[in-house]
C-alpha positions as CSV (number, residue, x, y, z in Angstrom):
1,M,-20.1,-6.0,15.1
2,K,-17.9,-4.1,17.8
3,A,-14.4,-2.6,16.0
4,W,-11.9,-3.8,17.9
5,L,-13.1,-7.5,16.6
6,L,-13.3,-6.1,13.2
7,R,-9.4,-5.9,13.2
8,L,-8.7,-8.7,15.2
9,V,-11.1,-10.4,11.9
10,A,-9.3,-8.1,9.4
11,R,-5.2,-9.1,10.6
12,S,-5.9,-12.5,11.4
13,S,-5.2,-13.3,7.7
14,D,-1.6,-12.5,8.4
15,S,-0.9,-16.3,9.0
16,F,-2.6,-19.6,8.7
17,L,-1.7,-19.9,12.9
18,E,-3.8,-17.0,13.2
19,L,-6.2,-17.7,11.2
20,F,-6.6,-21.3,12.5
21,L,-6.4,-19.9,16.2
22,V,-9.3,-18.0,15.5
23,Y,-11.4,-20.3,13.4
24,V,-10.9,-23.1,16.9
25,G,-11.5,-19.9,19.2
26,F,-14.9,-19.6,17.6
27,V,-15.4,-22.8,18.0
28,V,-14.4,-23.4,21.5
29,A,-16.9,-20.4,22.3
30,G,-19.9,-22.3,20.1
31,S,-19.2,-26.1,22.3
32,L,-18.8,-23.6,25.9
33,L,-21.9,-21.9,24.9
34,F,-24.5,-25.3,23.6
35,M,-22.6,-27.0,26.3
36,W,-24.0,-24.6,28.9
37,S,-28.0,-23.5,27.1
38,E,-28.2,-27.8,26.4
39,A,-26.7,-28.7,29.5
40,R,-24.3,-31.6,27.2
41,P,-21.1,-32.7,27.7
42,L,-18.3,-31.0,26.9
43,G,-17.4,-34.0,24.2
44,D,-20.3,-33.8,22.6
45,S,-20.9,-30.2,22.8
46,L,-17.3,-29.8,21.0
47,W,-18.4,-32.6,18.2
48,W,-21.6,-30.7,17.2
49,A,-19.6,-27.2,17.3
50,F,-17.2,-28.8,14.6
51,V,-20.2,-30.4,12.3
52,T,-21.7,-27.4,13.1
53,A,-19.3,-24.8,12.0
54,M,-18.4,-27.4,8.8
55,T,-22.0,-26.9,8.1
56,V,-22.3,-30.9,7.5
57,G,-24.6,-31.1,10.7
58,Y,-25.2,-35.1,10.9
59,G,-27.9,-33.8,13.3
60,D,-27.0,-36.8,16.3
61,V,-26.7,-33.8,18.2
62,V,-28.2,-31.1,17.7
63,P,-30.0,-27.9,19.7
64,V,-33.9,-27.4,21.4
65,T,-33.0,-24.7,23.8
66,T,-33.5,-21.2,21.8
67,V,-29.9,-20.0,23.3
68,G,-28.4,-24.0,21.7
69,R,-30.2,-22.4,18.5
70,I,-28.8,-19.3,17.8
71,V,-25.4,-20.1,19.2
72,G,-25.8,-23.1,15.7
73,I,-27.0,-20.2,12.9
74,A,-23.7,-17.7,13.9
75,L,-21.6,-20.9,13.8
76,M,-22.9,-22.5,10.6
77,H,-23.0,-18.3,9.3
78,V,-19.5,-17.1,10.7
79,V,-16.9,-19.8,9.7
80,P,-18.1,-20.4,6.1
81,L,-18.9,-16.3,5.1
82,F,-15.7,-14.9,7.7
83,I,-13.1,-18.0,8.1
84,I,-13.1,-20.3,5.0
85,P,-13.5,-16.9,2.6
86,L,-10.0,-15.6,4.6
87,V,-8.3,-18.4,3.9
88,I,-8.9,-18.5,0.6
89,V,-7.7,-15.1,0.6
90,R,-5.1,-16.2,2.2
91,L,-3.3,-19.5,0.1
92,L,-4.3,-17.4,-3.5
93,K,-2.2,-14.3,-1.2
94,T,0.8,-17.3,-1.1
95,F,0.5,-18.2,-4.9
96,V,-0.3,-15.6,-6.2
97,E,1.6,-13.0,-8.0
98,D,1.0,-9.6,-8.1
99,E,2.1,-9.1,-12.2
100,H,1.9,-5.1,-11.6
101,E,3.8,-4.8,-8.6
102,F,6.5,-2.5,-8.1
103,T,10.3,-3.8,-7.3
104,H,11.8,-3.2,-4.1
105,A,14.6,-2.0,-6.8
106,E,12.1,-0.2,-8.9
107,Q,10.3,1.8,-6.2
108,E,13.8,3.3,-5.2
109,A,14.7,4.3,-8.9
110,I,11.2,6.3,-8.6
111,K,11.8,8.1,-5.4
112,A,15.2,9.3,-7.1
113,D,14.1,10.2,-10.6
114,L,11.3,12.5,-8.9
115,V,13.9,13.5,-6.4
116,K,15.6,14.8,-10.2
117,I,12.2,16.2,-11.3
118,K,11.9,18.8,-8.2
119,K,15.6,19.6,-8.3
120,A,15.2,20.3,-12.1
121,L,12.1,21.9,-11.4
122,S,13.5,24.3,-8.0
123,I,10.4,22.7,-6.2
124,E,10.8,22.5,-2.7
125,D,9.1,19.7,-0.6
């Protein structure tokens, strides 16, 4: 995978809106590729892409070309293995609090103590 794409996906977990846009981007891209390769209408292609991305797979619309099948494989792997875990991690970050994390006041106190220690030991930066 390209480095810029990895950075985009890593940064996308900052907000639910970004995650939603990444998800919709993958589904729409898959839908357009499916529409082009299978010569299907946009509505059918969008339906197929969303159903495939969520691994429901009703089977009412299926790819018959190699490109369509590759797009299906990509959607079936990218969404559940990458995008959904990012959503879960984002949710957990909102609800789970790290009890070992220092507060800003504690960090400032530690920095002040280090300055005092360096001064007492005559250590220069």
